[in-house]
TORPA-4810 file (N, C-alpha, C, O; in nm, 3 decimals):
<nodes>
NODE_1_8.253_4.947_11.557_8.329_4.841_11.677_8.462_4.782_11.555_8.571_4.743_11.597_M
NODE_2_8.433_4.784_11.427_8.556_4.722_11.413_8.639_4.788_11.286_8.693_4.738_11.187_R
NODE_3_8.625_4.914_11.331_8.699_5.029_11.284_8.662_5.076_11.132_8.742_5.132_11.057_G
NODE_4_8.532_5.046_11.101_8.511_5.101_10.939_8.465_5.242_10.936_8.397_5.304_11.018_Y
NODE_5_8.516_5.278_10.826_8.474_5.429_10.804_8.353_5.453_10.759_8.280_5.361_10.721_S
NODE_6_8.316_5.577_10.757_8.166_5.579_10.754_8.154_5.498_10.599_8.105_5.387_10.575_A
NODE_7_8.206_5.578_10.523_8.211_5.498_10.335_8.190_5.345_10.333_8.098_5.288_10.274_E
NODE_8_8.248_5.312_10.375_8.273_5.124_10.431_8.175_5.089_10.452_8.106_5.011_10.386_V
NODE_9_8.143_5.162_10.584_8.002_5.093_10.664_7.880_5.132_10.570_7.779_5.069_10.599_A
NODE_10_7.867_5.211_10.478_7.788_5.255_10.426_7.743_5.139_10.310_7.640_5.075_10.288_G
NODE_11_7.875_5.147_10.248_7.885_5.012_10.133_7.837_4.925_10.155_7.748_4.880_10.083_L
NODE_12_7.902_4.836_10.325_7.837_4.700_10.331_7.670_4.702_10.388_7.603_4.600_10.398_L
NODE_13_7.621_4.841_10.422_7.492_4.845_10.415_7.408_4.781_10.332_7.310_4.711_10.361_L
NODE_14_7.472_4.822_10.177_7.415_4.815_10.077_7.334_4.669_10.038_7.238_4.649_9.964_L
NODE_15_7.408_4.587_10.114_7.392_4.426_10.127_7.220_4.418_10.199_7.151_4.317_10.180_S
NODE_16_7.174_4.522_10.270_7.017_4.529_10.283_6.950_4.609_10.222_6.828_4.591_10.219_M
NODE_17_6.999_4.702_10.166_6.928_4.827_10.086_6.880_4.736_9.953_6.763_4.708_9.929_T
NODE_18_6.990_4.699_9.877_6.969_4.650_9.703_6.872_4.544_9.723_6.761_4.550_9.671_V
NODE_19_6.916_4.432_9.810_6.765_4.331_9.840_6.626_4.369_9.846_6.534_4.293_9.817_P
NODE_20_6.613_4.480_9.882_6.506_4.567_9.951_6.455_4.636_9.854_6.334_4.660_9.846_T
NODE_21_6.570_4.686_9.745_6.502_4.747_9.614_6.437_4.651_9.481_6.352_4.693_9.403_V
NODE_22_6.505_4.504_9.474_6.487_4.430_9.397_6.357_4.337_9.453_6.285_4.264_9.386_I
NODE_23_6.353_4.356_9.558_6.235_4.223_9.630_6.090_4.329_9.602_5.987_4.279_9.556_A
NODE_24_6.098_4.490_9.639_5.971_4.538_9.679_5.915_4.529_9.531_5.797_4.495_9.540_A
NODE_25_5.953_4.545_9.394_5.862_4.522_9.282_5.835_4.398_9.268_5.721_4.380_9.227_P
NODE_26_5.917_4.271_9.293_5.866_4.146_9.283_5.743_4.115_9.344_5.653_4.047_9.293_T
NODE_27_5.743_4.192_9.503_5.643_4.171_9.568_5.494_4.187_9.480_5.393_4.118_9.484_A
NODE_28_5.523_4.297_9.406_5.400_4.383_9.347_5.329_4.296_9.265_5.209_4.284_9.243_G
NODE_29_5.445_4.230_9.219_5.387_4.116_9.068_5.344_3.982_9.150_5.250_3.916_9.107_R
NODE_30_5.390_3.954_9.228_5.332_3.824_9.325_5.195_3.862_9.368_5.102_3.783_9.354_I
NODE_31_5.181_3.974_9.416_5.018_3.982_9.466_4.935_3.979_9.351_4.831_3.913_9.355_V
NODE_32_4.976_4.052_9.233_4.871_4.066_9.139_4.876_3.921_9.098_4.759_3.907_9.063_G
NODE_33_4.934_3.800_9.078_4.924_3.699_9.041_4.807_3.604_9.160_4.691_3.564_9.152_R
NODE_34_4.905_3.600_9.252_4.810_3.524_9.357_4.789_3.576_9.481_4.751_3.497_9.568_V
NODE_35_4.806_3.704_9.512_4.725_3.768_9.653_4.885_3.829_9.735_5.002_3.839_9.698_G
NODE_36_4.811_3.857_9.855_4.934_3.885_9.971_5.003_3.797_10.032_5.122_3.796_10.063_A
NODE_37_4.916_3.718_10.047_4.945_3.613_10.157_5.122_3.544_10.111_5.220_3.567_10.182_R
NODE_38_5.127_3.478_10.009_5.278_3.410_10.025_5.345_3.533_9.996_5.458_3.484_10.005_L
NODE_39_5.372_3.675_9.963_5.480_3.760_9.965_5.512_3.765_10.112_5.617_3.724_10.161_P
NODE_40_5.401_3.823_10.187_5.421_3.874_10.301_5.455_3.731_10.407_5.517_3.760_10.509_T
NODE_41_5.429_3.628_10.394_5.452_3.497_10.486_5.620_3.462_10.431_5.707_3.414_10.504_L
NODE_42_5.633_3.493_10.317_5.786_3.480_10.278_5.875_3.569_10.326_5.989_3.530_10.349_C
NODE_43_5.838_3.705_10.348_5.916_3.853_10.356_5.930_3.808_10.550_6.039_3.820_10.607_G
NODE_44_5.831_3.770_10.608_5.835_3.763_10.763_5.917_3.629_10.801_5.984_3.629_10.904_V
NODE_45_5.912_3.504_10.709_6.027_3.400_10.694_6.137_3.488_10.661_6.161_3.523_10.776_G
NODE_46_6.189_3.525_10.619_6.315_3.552_10.550_6.365_3.648_10.675_6.486_3.644_10.697_A
NODE_47_6.286_3.733_10.758_6.341_3.838_10.832_6.378_3.735_10.966_6.480_3.740_11.036_I
NODE_48_6.267_3.643_10.980_6.341_3.528_11.085_6.479_3.480_11.040_6.565_3.486_11.128_A
NODE_49_6.518_3.434_10.918_6.608_3.357_10.881_6.718_3.469_10.925_6.797_3.429_11.011_I
NODE_50_6.735_3.590_10.885_6.828_3.689_10.888_6.878_3.720_11.035_6.992_3.744_11.073_G
NODE_51_6.760_3.710_11.107_6.793_3.727_11.265_6.876_3.643_11.316_6.981_3.663_11.377_L
NODE_52_6.813_3.526_11.282_6.883_3.383_11.350_7.038_3.403_11.264_7.137_3.382_11.334_A
NODE_53_7.058_3.431_11.152_7.175_3.436_11.117_7.256_3.507_11.193_7.359_3.462_11.243_I
NODE_54_7.207_3.642_11.208_7.296_3.777_11.303_7.283_3.745_11.442_7.363_3.794_11.522_L
NODE_55_7.192_3.670_11.479_7.213_3.614_11.668_7.299_3.515_11.666_7.353_3.487_11.773_A
NODE_56_7.330_3.446_11.559_7.442_3.325_11.562_7.598_3.392_11.547_7.693_3.389_11.625_V
NODE_57_7.586_3.439_11.448_7.718_3.509_11.409_7.768_3.623_11.383_7.852_3.656_11.299_T
NODE_58_7.694_3.702_11.485_7.749_3.848_11.481_7.910_3.839_11.548_7.934_3.772_11.648_T
NODE_59_7.995_3.906_11.487_8.120_3.932_11.557_8.179_3.808_11.515_8.272_3.769_11.586_G
NODE_60_8.149_3.739_11.420_8.255_3.620_11.331_8.280_3.717_11.176_8.265_3.834_11.144_Q
NODE_61_8.320_3.602_11.114_8.361_3.704_10.961_8.239_3.762_10.918_8.131_3.707_10.936_T
NODE_62_8.256_3.894_10.852_8.165_3.987_10.766_8.085_3.925_10.718_7.970_3.931_10.761_I
NODE_63_8.117_3.851_10.618_8.017_3.763_10.513_7.900_3.708_10.608_7.796_3.711_10.543_V
NODE_64_7.879_3.660_10.732_7.785_3.613_10.768_7.660_3.754_10.806_7.537_3.754_10.797_F
NODE_65_7.739_3.842_10.840_7.670_3.967_10.885_7.589_4.019_10.763_7.477_4.065_10.785_T
NODE_66_7.635_4.017_10.638_7.623_4.069_10.514_7.476_3.971_10.490_7.362_4.014_10.477_L
NODE_67_7.520_3.823_10.489_7.393_3.736_10.413_7.283_3.763_10.537_7.167_3.758_10.496_V
NODE_68_7.297_3.792_10.687_7.191_3.830_10.786_7.109_3.913_10.715_6.993_3.886_10.683_G
NODE_69_7.194_4.059_10.679_7.159_4.158_10.649_7.048_4.156_10.528_6.939_4.212_10.520_L
NODE_70_7.116_4.071_10.439_7.058_4.049_10.280_6.881_3.985_10.342_6.775_4.048_10.335_A
NODE_71_6.897_3.880_10.386_6.745_3.859_10.417_6.680_3.924_10.510_6.567_3.890_10.544_F
NODE_72_6.739_4.019_10.559_6.637_4.106_10.631_6.583_4.212_10.514_6.464_4.242_10.506_V
NODE_73_6.677_4.260_10.430_6.631_4.362_10.305_6.556_4.273_10.232_6.488_4.336_10.151_G
NODE_74_6.541_4.175_10.225_6.462_4.096_10.107_6.359_4.083_10.214_6.262_4.132_10.156_V
NODE_75_6.318_4.051_10.325_6.199_4.082_10.411_6.128_4.214_10.374_6.012_4.229_10.334_A
NODE_76_6.226_4.307_10.396_6.126_4.439_10.384_6.052_4.467_10.275_5.935_4.504_10.260_G
NODE_77_6.156_4.439_10.188_6.074_4.479_10.032_5.950_4.350_9.994_5.862_4.371_9.912_G
NODE_78_5.963_4.232_10.063_5.864_4.156_10.008_5.715_4.145_10.100_5.603_4.121_10.055_L
NODE_79_5.755_4.171_10.244_5.632_4.204_10.352_5.556_4.328_10.356_5.438_4.341_10.387_A
NODE_80_5.634_4.411_10.322_5.552_4.548_10.395_5.448_4.597_10.315_5.336_4.617_10.362_V
NODE_81_5.480_4.620_10.184_5.332_4.646_10.063_5.218_4.548_10.117_5.111_4.577_10.170_A
NODE_82_5.269_4.433_10.090_5.163_4.351_10.068_5.083_4.331_10.211_4.960_4.325_10.209_P
NODE_83_5.136_4.324_10.301_5.080_4.359_10.475_4.989_4.473_10.437_4.866_4.465_10.441_A
NODE_84_5.058_4.582_10.400_4.980_4.679_10.438_4.870_4.657_10.343_4.759_4.695_10.380_T
NODE_85_4.881_4.596_10.215_4.779_4.577_10.133_4.628_4.490_10.188_4.512_4.516_10.158_S
NODE_86_4.672_4.401_10.262_4.574_4.303_10.334_4.515_4.413_10.457_4.397_4.409_10.492_I
NODE_87_4.599_4.495_10.507_4.533_4.575_10.612_4.415_4.659_10.565_4.300_4.664_10.609_A
NODE_88_4.485_4.734_10.444_4.373_4.826_10.365_4.254_4.788_10.317_4.147_4.849_10.315_M
NODE_89_4.290_4.658_10.270_4.175_4.601_10.202_4.079_4.546_10.292_3.967_4.532_10.243_G
NODE_90_4.095_4.507_10.427_4.016_4.462_10.531_3.917_4.611_10.587_3.821_4.594_10.662_S
NODE_91_3.952_4.738_10.544_3.896_4.877_10.593_3.790_4.880_10.477_3.798_4.846_10.359_I
NODE_92_3.695_4.930_10.546_3.591_5.040_10.448_3.640_5.131_10.388_3.739_5.188_10.434_D
NODE_93_3.585_5.169_10.268_3.641_5.274_10.192_3.636_5.421_10.270_3.732_5.498_10.267_P
NODE_94_3.550_5.441_10.320_3.518_5.542_10.401_3.619_5.568_10.488_3.662_5.683_10.498_E
NODE_95_3.676_5.454_10.570_3.765_5.462_10.648_3.917_5.459_10.629_3.988_5.460_10.729_R
NODE_96_3.967_5.455_10.514_4.072_5.433_10.471_4.177_5.534_10.521_4.285_5.487_10.558_S
NODE_97_4.158_5.668_10.526_4.204_5.788_10.582_4.243_5.749_10.718_4.365_5.763_10.727_G
NODE_98_4.191_5.706_10.828_4.221_5.694_10.949_4.274_5.564_10.959_4.352_5.543_11.051_M
NODE_99_4.239_5.450_10.863_4.310_5.305_10.868_4.457_5.313_10.799_4.527_5.213_10.811_A
NODE_100_4.504_5.413_10.734_4.625_5.498_10.715_4.697_5.545_10.784_4.814_5.508_10.767_S
NODE_101_4.678_5.631_10.879_4.718_5.691_10.993_4.747_5.612_11.097_4.842_5.632_11.172_G
NODE_102_4.635_5.479_11.110_4.680_5.405_11.231_4.796_5.329_11.179_4.885_5.300_11.259_I
NODE_103_4.808_5.290_11.049_4.926_5.180_11.028_5.049_5.281_11.003_5.151_5.217_10.977_L
NODE_104_5.068_5.418_11.004_5.176_5.462_11.016_5.240_5.490_11.127_5.360_5.508_11.147_S
NODE_105_5.130_5.491_11.211_5.167_5.517_11.375_5.194_5.377_11.433_5.248_5.374_11.544_V
NODE_106_5.169_5.277_11.381_5.200_5.153_11.443_5.343_5.088_11.386_5.403_4.989_11.428_Q
NODE_107_5.375_5.173_11.283_5.499_5.137_11.250_5.580_5.204_11.299_5.688_5.145_11.304_R
NODE_108_5.584_5.320_11.347_5.652_5.440_11.407_5.692_5.370_11.554_5.800_5.338_11.603_A
NODE_109_5.579_5.364_11.591_5.567_5.278_11.775_5.661_5.152_11.767_5.760_5.138_11.838_L
NODE_110_5.616_5.061_11.671_5.698_4.929_11.654_5.858_4.957_11.651_5.941_4.901_11.723_G
NODE_111_5.889_5.074_11.535_6.030_5.079_11.517_6.084_5.134_11.638_6.191_5.084_11.674_S
NODE_112_6.043_5.213_11.699_6.072_5.273_11.831_6.098_5.168_11.949_6.210_5.145_11.995_T
NODE_113_5.969_5.102_11.995_6.006_5.018_12.103_6.086_4.903_12.055_6.160_4.847_12.136_A
NODE_114_6.077_4.856_11.910_6.210_4.732_11.915_6.332_4.818_11.934_6.412_4.758_12.006_G
NODE_115_6.380_4.946_11.894_6.518_4.972_11.923_6.542_4.986_12.053_6.648_4.956_12.107_F
NODE_116_6.417_5.044_12.123_6.434_5.074_12.296_6.471_4.939_12.349_6.545_4.928_12.447_A
NODE_117_6.419_4.833_12.281_6.421_4.708_12.387_6.558_4.657_12.358_6.637_4.626_12.447_I
NODE_118_6.586_4.650_12.212_6.701_4.610_12.185_6.816_4.653_12.233_6.909_4.586_12.276_M
NODE_119_6.802_4.827_12.220_6.945_4.856_12.317_6.934_4.845_12.442_7.034_4.838_12.513_G
NODE_120_6.781_4.841_12.502_6.820_4.833_12.652_6.885_4.669_12.663_6.995_4.645_12.714_S
NODE_121_6.810_4.584_12.616_6.920_4.433_12.617_7.076_4.457_12.627_7.156_4.427_12.716_I
NODE_122_7.095_4.532_12.484_7.249_4.550_12.451_7.306_4.616_12.598_7.390_4.552_12.662_L
NODE_123_7.265_4.721_12.639_7.319_4.787_12.737_7.314_4.680_12.874_7.409_4.630_12.934_A
NODE_124_7.226_4.671_12.888_7.232_4.565_13.000_7.332_4.462_13.014_7.407_4.454_13.112_A
NODE_125_7.331_4.371_12.898_7.399_4.286_12.902_7.594_4.336_12.899_7.688_4.260_12.923_T
NODE_126_7.600_4.465_12.868_7.743_4.530_12.858_7.778_4.559_13.022_7.882_4.548_13.087_V
NODE_127_7.661_4.594_13.052_7.675_4.642_13.236_7.709_4.539_13.306_7.779_4.556_13.406_A
NODE_128_7.666_4.411_13.267_7.650_4.315_13.385_7.772_4.246_13.335_7.811_4.160_13.414_A
NODE_129_7.831_4.254_13.246_7.968_4.171_13.210_8.080_4.235_13.206_8.185_4.170_13.205_T
NODE_130_8.081_4.370_13.204_8.205_4.419_13.192_8.276_4.440_13.311_8.399_4.432_13.310_L
NODE_131_8.183_4.478_13.468_8.261_4.512_13.568_8.371_4.364_13.618_8.486_4.385_13.656_P
NODE_132_8.317_4.236_13.611_8.414_4.145_13.615_8.470_4.146_13.528_8.580_4.123_13.577_S
NODE_133_8.497_4.160_13.356_8.583_4.112_13.285_8.680_4.246_13.307_8.800_4.220_13.314_D
NODE_134_8.648_4.361_13.317_8.751_4.484_13.334_8.833_4.420_13.471_8.949_4.461_13.478_F
NODE_135_8.805_4.358_13.545_8.824_4.367_13.674_8.964_4.286_13.668_9.049_4.321_13.750_G
NODE_136_8.996_4.180_13.576_9.163_4.155_13.569_9.261_4.254_13.546_9.373_4.265_13.596_H
NODE_137_9.189_4.338_13.447_9.309_4.490_13.404_9.289_4.626_13.509_9.382_4.695_13.551_T
NODE_138_9.170_4.643_13.533_9.176_4.768_13.624_9.104_4.713_13.786_8.986_4.681_13.803_L
NODE_139_9.165_4.714_13.846_9.180_4.687_13.964_9.107_4.802_14.081_9.055_4.770_14.188_T
NODE_140_9.119_4.949_14.024_9.077_5.011_14.142_8.918_5.064_14.079_8.889_5.137_13.985_N
NODE_141_8.848_5.003_14.161_8.682_4.992_14.150_8.670_5.144_14.071_8.673_5.147_13.948_A
NODE_142_8.658_5.266_14.149_8.631_5.352_14.068_8.658_5.378_13.916_8.576_5.396_13.825_A
NODE_143_8.790_5.375_13.913_8.863_5.365_13.749_8.773_5.265_13.673_8.727_5.297_13.564_E
NODE_144_8.745_5.141_13.729_8.643_5.036_13.627_8.530_5.073_13.649_8.460_4.999_13.579_R
NODE_145_8.441_5.169_13.723_8.328_5.159_13.719_8.270_5.285_13.596_8.158_5.298_13.546_N
NODE_146_8.397_5.367_13.574_8.374_5.501_13.494_8.412_5.441_13.368_8.349_5.496_13.278_T
NODE_147_8.472_5.369_13.333_8.510_5.269_13.198_8.409_5.231_13.175_8.355_5.268_13.070_A
NODE_148_8.349_5.149_13.257_8.230_5.064_13.218_8.099_5.154_13.171_8.034_5.116_13.073_V
NODE_149_8.065_5.267_13.239_7.964_5.346_13.270_8.010_5.418_13.123_7.918_5.474_13.064_Q
NODE_150_8.118_5.422_13.071_8.150_5.513_12.933_8.111_5.418_12.830_8.055_5.457_12.728_A
NODE_151_8.139_5.286_12.852_8.090_5.217_12.729_7.968_5.189_12.689_7.935_5.189_12.570_V
NODE_152_7.859_5.152_12.825_7.771_5.155_12.839_7.680_5.274_12.784_7.577_5.264_12.718_V
NODE_153_7.748_5.395_12.830_7.623_5.511_12.759_7.666_5.527_12.637_7.590_5.606_12.581_K
NODE_154_7.787_5.477_12.536_7.808_5.530_12.432_7.781_5.398_12.336_7.790_5.410_12.214_S
NODE_155_7.745_5.268_12.398_7.740_5.156_12.321_7.824_5.116_12.218_7.810_5.050_12.115_A
NODE_156_7.908_5.165_12.268_8.069_5.167_12.174_8.207_5.095_12.243_8.269_5.161_12.327_E
NODE_157_8.250_4.967_12.209_8.379_4.926_12.301_8.461_4.997_12.336_8.508_5.000_12.450_P
NODE_158_8.502_5.091_12.208_8.616_5.208_12.257_8.557_5.351_12.323_8.615_5.457_12.344_N
NODE_159_8.430_5.313_12.344_8.409_5.471_12.412_8.466_5.525_12.505_8.487_5.645_12.526_G
NODE_160_8.505_5.392_12.590_8.567_5.488_12.726_8.702_5.532_12.694_8.780_5.536_12.789_F
NODE_161_8.744_5.564_12.582_8.884_5.564_12.531_8.869_5.737_12.518_8.963_5.810_12.545_V
NODE_162_8.755_5.781_12.479_8.725_5.948_12.421_8.634_5.988_12.511_8.652_6.105_12.544_S
NODE_163_8.523_5.926_12.575_8.401_5.996_12.618_8.376_6.001_12.752_8.262_6.031_12.790_L
NODE_164_8.474_5.972_12.841_8.494_5.999_12.977_8.483_6.149_12.992_8.425_6.202_13.087_V
NODE_165_8.541_6.218_12.890_8.563_6.377_12.932_8.670_6.443_12.933_8.766_6.382_12.979_G
NODE_166_8.690_6.558_12.894_8.812_6.617_12.949_8.885_6.642_13.068_9.006_6.646_13.095_P
NODE_167_8.766_6.660_13.142_8.800_6.707_13.316_8.835_6.578_13.388_8.904_6.583_13.490_S
NODE_168_8.779_6.436_13.327_8.832_6.366_13.416_8.902_6.212_13.308_8.869_6.095_13.328_Q
NODE_169_8.962_6.243_13.241_9.025_6.172_13.134_9.074_6.036_13.220_9.114_6.042_13.337_P
NODE_170_9.063_5.920_13.145_9.131_5.799_13.182_9.302_5.807_13.167_9.354_5.884_13.086_L
NODE_171_9.361_5.742_13.232_9.490_5.723_13.213_9.551_5.667_13.080_9.492_5.574_13.025_P
NODE_172_9.684_5.728_13.014_9.684_5.667_12.895_9.723_5.500_12.895_9.725_5.434_12.792_I
NODE_173_9.753_5.448_13.025_9.766_5.294_13.060_9.640_5.244_13.000_9.636_5.163_12.907_S
NODE_174_9.529_5.302_13.065_9.383_5.268_13.047_9.357_5.259_12.897_9.330_5.153_12.841_V
NODE_175_9.367_5.380_12.836_9.333_5.385_12.693_9.378_5.340_12.580_9.327_5.351_12.469_S
NODE_176_9.521_5.262_12.627_9.585_5.202_12.534_9.597_5.053_12.584_9.681_4.990_12.520_Q
NODE_177_9.552_5.002_12.654_9.515_4.876_12.709_9.427_4.804_12.595_9.312_4.839_12.566_E
NODE_178_9.487_4.710_12.540_9.426_4.632_12.432_9.350_4.515_12.475_9.268_4.473_12.394_Q
NODE_179_9.363_4.452_12.590_9.291_4.381_12.712_9.163_4.396_12.731_9.073_4.312_12.727_A
NODE_180_9.160_4.566_12.761_9.042_4.610_12.791_8.908_4.641_12.677_8.786_4.646_12.694_L
NODE_181_9.013_4.661_12.530_8.921_4.660_12.420_8.871_4.529_12.417_8.750_4.511_12.412_L
NODE_182_8.942_4.445_12.419_8.883_4.334_12.362_8.781_4.303_12.445_8.673_4.272_12.395_A
NODE_183_8.801_4.307_12.599_8.698_4.258_12.688_8.561_4.339_12.638_8.463_4.265_12.637_E
NODE_184_8.537_4.477_12.596_8.477_4.536_12.567_8.382_4.520_12.415_8.270_4.549_12.371_A
NODE_185_8.494_4.461_12.377_8.418_4.416_12.218_8.347_4.282_12.234_8.235_4.263_12.185_D
NODE_186_8.403_4.205_12.290_8.337_4.082_12.328_8.198_4.109_12.413_8.101_4.044_12.373_S
NODE_187_8.183_4.173_12.495_8.059_4.220_12.571_7.967_4.309_12.448_7.844_4.307_12.436_A
NODE_188_8.041_4.367_12.385_7.905_4.423_12.250_7.865_4.346_12.180_7.751_4.346_12.135_F
NODE_189_7.966_4.250_12.153_7.910_4.132_12.034_7.805_4.064_12.093_7.705_4.041_12.025_V
NODE_190_7.812_4.015_12.246_7.733_3.916_12.322_7.590_3.990_12.337_7.489_3.921_12.324_A
NODE_191_7.577_4.135_12.365_7.462_4.211_12.379_7.382_4.212_12.241_7.261_4.208_12.221_G
NODE_192_7.466_4.217_12.171_7.401_4.204_12.004_7.317_4.064_11.986_7.202_4.042_11.946_I
NODE_193_7.406_3.994_12.025_7.340_3.862_11.996_7.246_3.821_12.062_7.156_3.749_12.018_R
NODE_194_7.257_3.872_12.200_7.163_3.845_12.278_7.001_3.928_12.234_6.893_3.870_12.222_L
NODE_195_7.021_4.042_12.221_6.942_4.144_12.189_6.838_4.080_12.061_6.719_4.111_12.058_S
NODE_196_6.894_3.996_11.969_6.829_3.914_11.873_6.749_3.839_11.886_6.666_3.812_11.800_M
NODE_197_6.759_3.762_12.052_6.637_3.645_12.034_6.503_3.697_12.067_6.404_3.640_12.021_I
NODE_198_6.491_3.803_12.147_6.358_3.841_12.150_6.284_3.886_12.016_6.169_3.853_11.985_P
NODE_199_6.366_3.964_11.944_6.297_3.993_11.820_6.272_3.886_11.721_6.184_3.894_11.636_A
NODE_200_6.365_3.771_11.737_6.328_3.653_11.638_6.206_3.592_11.716_6.104_3.580_11.649_L
NODE_201_6.201_3.560_11.815_6.068_3.495_11.860_5.955_3.599_11.821_5.851_3.543_11.787_M
NODE_202_5.952_3.715_11.819_5.839_3.787_11.831_5.817_3.756_11.640_5.708_3.736_11.586_L
NODE_203_5.939_3.759_11.576_5.887_3.724_11.447_5.835_3.581_11.391_5.768_3.559_11.291_V
NODE_204_5.878_3.509_11.469_5.837_3.360_11.486_5.682_3.373_11.538_5.593_3.301_11.493_L
NODE_205_5.664_3.450_11.616_5.529_3.412_11.621_5.442_3.500_11.558_5.328_3.453_11.560_A
NODE_206_5.449_3.628_11.492_5.397_3.652_11.406_5.379_3.591_11.279_5.283_3.622_11.210_A
NODE_207_5.482_3.488_11.234_5.458_3.399_11.101_5.376_3.317_11.136_5.293_3.276_11.055_F
NODE_208_5.377_3.273_11.265_5.265_3.162_11.300_5.118_3.180_11.304_5.023_3.105_11.285_S
NODE_209_5.135_3.337_11.344_4.967_3.370_11.366_4.942_3.407_11.204_4.852_3.339_11.153_V
NODE_210_4.999_3.493_11.127_4.999_3.520_11.000_4.988_3.404_10.932_4.891_3.412_10.857_G
NODE_211_5.040_3.305_10.924_4.991_3.143_10.868_4.866_3.095_10.853_4.805_3.044_10.759_F
NODE_212_4.830_3.130_11.006_4.686_3.089_11.044_4.560_3.178_10.990_4.460_3.121_10.946_R
NODE_213_4.566_3.310_10.994_4.492_3.409_10.968_4.516_3.468_10.838_4.409_3.495_10.783_V
NODE_214_4.610_3.495_10.774_4.631_3.598_10.642_4.513_3.492_10.540_4.501_3.371_10.522_F
NODE_215_4.431_3.638_10.483_4.350_3.562_10.385_4.423_3.518_10.267_4.525_3.583_10.243_P
NODE_216_4.399_3.437_10.200_4.433_3.317_10.066_4.472_3.392_9.948_4.543_3.334_9.865_H
NODE_217_4.435_3.518_9.927_4.467_3.627_9.817_4.312_3.596_9.704_4.194_3.584_9.739_G
NODE_218_4.370_3.588_9.563_4.303_3.570_9.476_4.249_3.438_9.514_4.127_3.437_9.523_H
NODE_219_4.314_3.318_9.542_4.217_3.196_9.552_4.108_3.185_9.638_4.009_3.119_9.609_R
NODE_220_4.124_3.258_9.763_4.025_3.286_9.875_3.921_3.312_9.783_3.839_3.222_9.771_A
NODE_221_3.900_3.436_9.701_3.820_3.517_9.678_3.745_3.453_9.551_3.631_3.486_9.517_T
NODE_222_3.832_3.346_9.478_3.772_3.277_9.383_3.692_3.194_9.428_3.588_3.187_9.362_E
NODE_223_3.701_3.114_9.532_3.634_3.022_9.595_3.507_3.083_9.661_3.396_3.031_9.649_E
NODE_224_3.530_3.190_9.728_3.417_3.288_9.764_3.313_3.326_9.657_3.192_3.322_9.679_S
NODE_225_3.360_3.358_9.554_3.266_3.403_9.461_3.180_3.295_9.383_3.071_3.315_9.329_E
NODE_226_3.250_3.178_9.389_3.220_3.006_9.354_3.125_2.995_9.416_3.016_2.973_9.362_T
NODE_227_3.140_3.007_9.546_3.056_2.950_9.641_2.886_3.037_9.652_2.783_2.975_9.682_E
NODE_228_2.889_3.169_9.625_2.798_3.274_9.579_2.736_3.235_9.487_2.614_3.244_9.499_E
NODE_229_2.790_3.180_9.364_2.756_3.187_9.262_2.657_3.032_9.232_2.570_3.020_9.145_A
NODE_230_2.700_2.932_9.328_2.611_2.817_9.355_2.487_2.875_9.416_2.380_2.879_9.357_E
NODE_231_2.509_2.921_9.543_2.397_2.924_9.636_2.286_3.016_9.546_2.167_2.986_9.550_E
NODE_232_2.330_3.120_9.470_2.225_3.205_9.362_2.176_3.085_9.246_2.069_3.093_9.187_L
NODE_233_2.245_3.005_9.230_2.189_2.899_9.127_2.126_2.809_9.168_2.076_2.733_9.085_D
NODE_234_2.105_2.783_9.323_2.025_2.714_9.369_1.901_2.757_9.435_1.807_2.684_9.465_R
NODE_235_1.914_2.913_9.458_1.806_2.998_9.465_1.700_3.018_9.380_1.613_3.101_9.407_G
</nodes>
């Protein structure tokens, strides 16, 4: 969308990858000391912060996007392994294989559903806003609809320039019209921001539920053992 090359885009995405690599072993040490509750909740909180930043600042300076991605990366490193540890620890050992498979399927389904829902919101936003936005420049309805469909199909503001197809190319005056590029870019950014909102709401709900139900790690275990010892002493 911003004209970055594949190499530059890959380097920018390191803002999410590097925090994940750093946070993952840190989470393991935290789990060893205080249990899985703290890193899991911190990770879920971090992804909420990251999504909030992206929802508010997408389309502005790249620094904000990098900061938002960094929080998402920290979340992945902190939360995934401890949350898996909590889930696996609550299952009888003889059922660990089944539980591991369920967790893998759950992650795959969650990722697929998340991309599908957020992508649908993005496409719906672009499809709903572009016809009126393009109407100022493309007065011909058929030409305008063709441009809108190409942008929605490719989820790329510049998509209508090249993806209409060689058999029905858009006029040169359209493909070089900067006003159309600006309108498509604006609609695309608005769609991204809007798609972040349900994801943020879901993460906040998960944090709220997790804060209430996640076990308290070593501290909870020690308290349980103390209570058991006291009961044995009384017996």
